[in-house]
TORDRENFI-716833 format. One line per field, with one value per residue (C-alpha): x, y, z; residue in three letters. Coordinates in steps of 0.25 Angstrom, whole numbers. Example, Ala and Ser with C-alpha at 12.3 -4.5 7.8 and 13.67 -1.06 7.14 Angstrom:
% TORDRENFI-716833
xx <- 49, 55
yy <- -18, -4
zz <- 31, 29
resn <- ALA, SER
***
This chain:
% TORDRENFI-716833
xx <- 0, 5, 0, -2, -1, -13, -6, 6, 3, 16, 16, 20, 21, 12, 23, 24, 10, 7, -6, -2, 8, 21, 13, 3, -8, -16, -13, -20, -18, -14, -25, -27, -27, -40, -45, -55, -66, -58, -48, -58, -54, -67, -62, -61, -73, -66, -61, -48, -56, -52, -37, -33, -38, -32, -17, -14, -9, -21, -12, -10, -24, -29, -44, -56, -65, -69, -77, -88, -99, -114, -120, -134, -145, -156, -166, -162, -174, -180, -167, -159, -145, -134, -128, -114, -112, -98, -102, -101, -86, -78, -77, -90, -87, -81, -68, -64, -63, -52, -45, -42, -34, -28, -23, -18, -10, -4, -1, 7, 15, 19, 10, 6, 0, -11, -19, -32, -43, -57, -72, -73, -75, -61, -54, -63, -58, -43, -43, -48, -39, -27, -30, -32, -18, -11, -9, -10, -20, -25, -38, -42, -57, -66, -70, -85, -83, -93, -89, -92, -81, -71, -73, -72, -58, -53, -58, -48, -37, -34, -30, -42, -41, -52, -50, -58, -64, -69, -66, -55, -49, -47, -41, -31, -27, -24, -15, -7, -5, -1, 14, 13, 5, 2, -11, -20, -31, -41, -43, -28, -23, -27, -27, -39, -46, -39, -48, -61, -60, -64, -79, -79, -75, -85, -96, -91, -91, -104, -112, -107, -94, -101, -100, -112, -118, -116, -109, -113, -104, -102, -91, -81, -66, -71, -63, -76, -77, -63, -63, -75, -68, -55, -62, -71, -60, -52, -64, -66, -52, -52, -65, -73, -83, -87, -91, -88, -100, -103, -98, -106, -101, -109, -105, -112, -116, -110, -96, -96, -83, -83, -97, -93, -81, -90, -100, -89, -85, -70, -61, -56, -62, -73, -75, -87, -94, -92, -103, -104, -111, -117, -109, -96, -88, -89, -87, -74, -72, -58, -58, -44, -47, -57, -53, -53, -66, -72, -65, -70, -85, -84, -77, -88, -100, -104, -107, -105, -117, -118, -130, -136, -136, -151, -149, -138, -147, -159, -150, -144, -158, -163, -151, -153, -167, -162, -154, -140, -135, -124, -117, -122, -109, -114, -128, -123, -121, -136, -140, -132, -139, -152, -148, -143, -155, -165, -157, -156, -141, -141, -152, -160, -156, -141, -133, -130, -121, -121, -109, -113, -100, -101, -109, -119, -115, -104, -113, -125, -127, -126, -136, -146, -146, -147, -158, -165, -165, -172, -177, -190, -193, -202
yy <- 0, 14, 28, 35, 50, 55, 67, 61, 46, 43, 31, 31, 19, 17, 13, 27, 35, 46, 55, 62, 61, 69, 79, 81, 73, 63, 48, 36, 21, 12, 2, -8, -23, -25, -39, -50, -55, -67, -58, -51, -53, -58, -58, -42, -33, -21, -14, -23, -35, -30, -29, -36, -24, -14, -10, -8, -19, -24, -29, -15, -10, 1, -4, 0, -10, -1, -7, -17, -6, -10, -11, -8, -9, 2, 9, 23, 30, 17, 11, -1, 5, -1, 9, 7, 11, 17, 26, 13, 13, 14, 30, 32, 34, 27, 34, 22, 13, 21, 25, 11, 9, 23, 23, 8, 12, 25, 18, 7, 18, 24, 36, 40, 54, 57, 69, 70, 80, 76, 81, 71, 56, 54, 61, 52, 40, 43, 47, 34, 26, 34, 32, 17, 17, 25, 37, 52, 59, 74, 76, 90, 92, 104, 112, 109, 94, 87, 86, 71, 69, 78, 72, 57, 62, 68, 56, 47, 56, 64, 78, 85, 99, 107, 115, 128, 128, 117, 102, 106, 115, 104, 95, 107, 109, 94, 95, 106, 97, 85, 89, 87, 74, 63, 66, 55, 60, 50, 59, 58, 45, 34, 23, 29, 25, 11, 10, 15, 6, -5, 0, -6, -19, -19, -16, -26, -37, -32, -33, -48, -44, -35, -20, -11, -4, 10, 16, 30, 37, 51, 58, 68, 65, 51, 41, 31, 34, 31, 19, 13, 15, 8, -3, -7, -6, -16, -25, -24, -27, -39, -45, -44, -34, -33, -18, -6, 1, 16, 25, 37, 49, 59, 73, 84, 95, 106, 99, 91, 92, 78, 80, 93, 86, 73, 83, 90, 76, 79, 74, 88, 97, 106, 119, 117, 125, 119, 121, 115, 101, 92, 81, 85, 72, 75, 89, 88, 100, 95, 79, 74, 63, 69, 63, 49, 51, 55, 44, 34, 38, 40, 26, 19, 25, 33, 47, 59, 67, 79, 80, 92, 94, 92, 78, 74, 78, 70, 58, 59, 59, 47, 39, 42, 37, 24, 23, 27, 38, 44, 58, 68, 65, 51, 54, 62, 48, 44, 58, 55, 41, 48, 56, 44, 36, 47, 49, 34, 34, 24, 13, 5, -9, -6, -9, 5, 8, 21, 23, 30, 36, 42, 41, 51, 50, 60, 71, 69, 84, 88, 77, 81, 95, 91, 82, 91, 80, 83, 74, 75, 79, 73
zz <- 0, -3, -2, -15, -16, -22, -29, -34, -34, -26, -17, -3, 6, 17, 26, 31, 35, 26, 25, 12, 1, -1, -10, 2, -6, 0, -1, -6, -4, -15, -18, -7, -8, -3, 2, -1, 9, 13, 20, 29, 44, 49, 64, 64, 64, 60, 47, 49, 45, 31, 35, 23, 14, 24, 21, 36, 45, 52, 64, 68, 66, 75, 76, 84, 78, 67, 55, 54, 55, 52, 38, 41, 31, 32, 23, 18, 10, 8, 2, 9, 13, 21, 31, 35, 50, 50, 62, 70, 70, 83, 83, 76, 61, 49, 51, 60, 47, 41, 54, 59, 46, 46, 60, 60, 47, 54, 67, 59, 53, 66, 66, 81, 80, 70, 65, 59, 55, 56, 57, 69, 65, 59, 70, 80, 73, 72, 87, 91, 81, 85, 100, 97, 90, 101, 91, 95, 87, 83, 76, 70, 70, 65, 76, 72, 74, 83, 97, 99, 88, 94, 108, 101, 95, 108, 117, 109, 113, 100, 100, 94, 87, 82, 69, 65, 51, 41, 40, 30, 40, 49, 38, 34, 49, 50, 37, 44, 56, 48, 49, 64, 65, 55, 48, 49, 41, 37, 24, 21, 26, 16, 26, 31, 18, 19, 32, 26, 15, 24, 23, 9, 15, 26, 16, 7, 18, 25, 11, 9, 1, -9, -11, -9, -21, -14, -2, 3, 12, 18, 10, 16, 14, 8, 16, 15, 0, -2, 8, 1, -13, -8, -1, -13, -23, -15, -14, -29, -33, -24, -31, -18, -25, -39, -39, -30, -23, -27, -16, -13, -5, 2, 6, 14, 3, 13, 11, -2, -10, -15, -20, -27, -34, -37, -44, -52, -58, -54, -44, -38, -27, -31, -22, -12, -2, 11, 22, 36, 36, 46, 39, 46, 43, 28, 28, 20, 10, 4, 4, 3, -7, -15, -28, -22, -17, -30, -37, -27, -29, -44, -46, -38, -45, -33, -30, -20, -15, -6, 4, 11, 26, 27, 19, 29, 41, 35, 33, 47, 53, 44, 48, 63, 62, 57, 69, 61, 70, 61, 60, 50, 41, 37, 36, 23, 17, 19, 14, 1, 0, 0, -12, -20, -17, -22, -35, -37, -37, -26, -27, -17, -23, -21, -8, -3, 10, 17, 26, 40, 44, 58, 71, 74, 89, 85, 80, 89, 93, 79, 74, 85, 79, 65, 68, 78, 89, 101, 113, 118, 132, 141
resn <- UNK, UNK, UNK, UNK, UNK, UNK, UNK, UNK, UNK, UNK, UNK, UNK, UNK, UNK, UNK, UNK, UNK, UNK, UNK, UNK, UNK, UNK, UNK, UNK, UNK, UNK, UNK, UNK, UNK, UNK, UNK, UNK, UNK, UNK, UNK, UNK, UNK, UNK, UNK, UNK, UNK, UNK, UNK, UNK, UNK, UNK, UNK, UNK, UNK, UNK, UNK, UNK, UNK, UNK, UNK, UNK, UNK, UNK, UNK, UNK, UNK, UNK, UNK, UNK, UNK, UNK, UNK, UNK, UNK, UNK, UNK, UNK, UNK, UNK, UNK, UNK, UNK, UNK, UNK, UNK, UNK, UNK, UNK, UNK, UNK, UNK, UNK, UNK, UNK, UNK, UNK, UNK, UNK, UNK, UNK, UNK, UNK, UNK, UNK, UNK, UNK, UNK, UNK, UNK, UNK, UNK, UNK, UNK, UNK, UNK, UNK, UNK, UNK, UNK, UNK, UNK, UNK, UNK, UNK, UNK, UNK, UNK, UNK, UNK, UNK, UNK, UNK, UNK, UNK, UNK, UNK, UNK, UNK, UNK, UNK, UNK, UNK, UNK, UNK, UNK, UNK, UNK, UNK, UNK, UNK, UNK, UNK, UNK, UNK, UNK, UNK, UNK, UNK, UNK, UNK, UNK, UNK, UNK, UNK, UNK, UNK, UNK, UNK, UNK, UNK, UNK, UNK, UNK, UNK, UNK, UNK, UNK, UNK, UNK, UNK, UNK, UNK, UNK, UNK, UNK, UNK, UNK, UNK, UNK, UNK, UNK, UNK, UNK, UNK, UNK, UNK, UNK, UNK, UNK, UNK, UNK, UNK, UNK, UNK, UNK, UNK, UNK, UNK, UNK, UNK, UNK, UNK, UNK, UNK, UNK, UNK, UNK, UNK, UNK, UNK, UNK, UNK, UNK, UNK, UNK, UNK, UNK, UNK, UNK, UNK, UNK, UNK, UNK, UNK, UNK, UNK, UNK, UNK, UNK, UNK, UNK, UNK, UNK, UNK, UNK, UNK, UNK, UNK, UNK, UNK, UNK, UNK, UNK, UNK, UNK, UNK, UNK, UNK, UNK, UNK, UNK, UNK, UNK, UNK, UNK, UNK, UNK, UNK, UNK, UNK, UNK, UNK, UNK, UNK, UNK, UNK, UNK, UNK, UNK, UNK, UNK, UNK, UNK, UNK, UNK, UNK, UNK, UNK, UNK, UNK, UNK, UNK, UNK, UNK, UNK, UNK, UNK, UNK, UNK, UNK, UNK, UNK, UNK, UNK, UNK, UNK, UNK, UNK, UNK, UNK, UNK, UNK, UNK, UNK, UNK, UNK, UNK, UNK, UNK, UNK, UNK, UNK, UNK, UNK, UNK, UNK, UNK, UNK, UNK, UNK, UNK, UNK, UNK, UNK, UNK, UNK, UNK, UNK, UNK, UNK, UNK, UNK, UNK, UNK, UNK, UNK, UNK, UNK, UNK, UNK, UNK, UNK, UNK, UNK, UNK, UNK, UNK, UNK, UNK, UNK, UNK, UNK, UNK, UNK, UNK, UNK, UNK, UNK, UNK, UNK, UNK, UNK, UNK, UNK, UNK, UNK, UNK, UNK, UNK, UNK, UNK, UNK, UNK
***
C-alpha cells in the first residue's frame, strides 16, 4: 500500500505517517486488495471482522467494539427502506468506523500526539480512540458546536479549543497548527476512509452477500461516500458482487458546495453562498476531496441533492416518530430520499439503504427547539 499525492501523482510509502504530500496536496491510498466472504473473521463483531481487507495490522487494533450496527427495515413515505443505524456506535456517530483504523495506523507508526478540527462528532470519536490508544489529543471546534459534543470530547481527556467563525475557519486554524502537532484530520488522512469502507462490507454481509441498489448518506466532506465507493469497488474486483450500488449524497441547501459542483457538471469548486444550517455536521464549505466525491457519485450512477432547513426538520420529526432519534445532520439523508422517491429516481421495488450517522442525544436541546417539544403539565 502506498500514499498517492493527489496533485503530483508521486507515491509515498505508508511506513511513515503523513497527512499531506510534499506539495501540500491531500493524499489518497492505492487500490486495496479487498477480500472474499471466506476471509471474514466471524469471531469478531466489529469492523475488524473484515481485517483481511484493511491495510493495518489487526493485531495492533485500537478498538472500542465499533461496527455491527443494526440494519432496520421500515417504511418511508410508503416505501420499504433499510435504515443503517450508524448512530449506535460507541461514541454515537459513524466516525468510529474510520477512527478505529486511522488511530490504529497512526499508533503503529509511532504517533503519540494528534490534532483534529471538528464540528463535534469527529472530535468526540478521535478523543475516545486517542484515550484508548494512550495518545495526547487536541481538538479544535467551532464556538457554535453543541455543548454535549464539547463535553464528550473533553471528558475523554482531550484539549478542546473553540474557534470563532465558520467551520472552514476551524479547519484553517488546524492547518496552521499542524506544524506543532500531527494533523490527524479525518478529512485529510486517507486511512480514515480505509475504515469507513467497512460500511460497504457490512451492508454486503447483512444483505446476504449482495449489494443494495441504492445507498443514501449525508454529505459534508464525503468520507462515507468515498468509503462506500472504495469498499464496493473492492468487492466487485474480488467477484463478490456483480454490480455496485448507486451512491446518493445529501447536503443542506444552506451549505452545498458538492451539490453546486454536481449541477455544474464539472469537478472543480463552484462559488456558493453559505448560511447557517441545523445540519452542522455537513456544513463544510470547502470539502477537501471534492473531485473524488463527484467521481464516486457519478461513477455509481447516483446523484447529489440539496435539502432545505424545513425539509431537514420535517424528516427529523418523522424519524423520531419512528423511534429513530437522530441529530439533524443525518435527517438530511431522509429528506433527500423523500425528493428522490417523489421524482422516481429511487423506486419502491429497489433495495435502498439510508445511513443514519449521528445520535440525537448529542443535540437534544436543539432538537427540542426545532420540533417545539414541550411536556404537558398536570
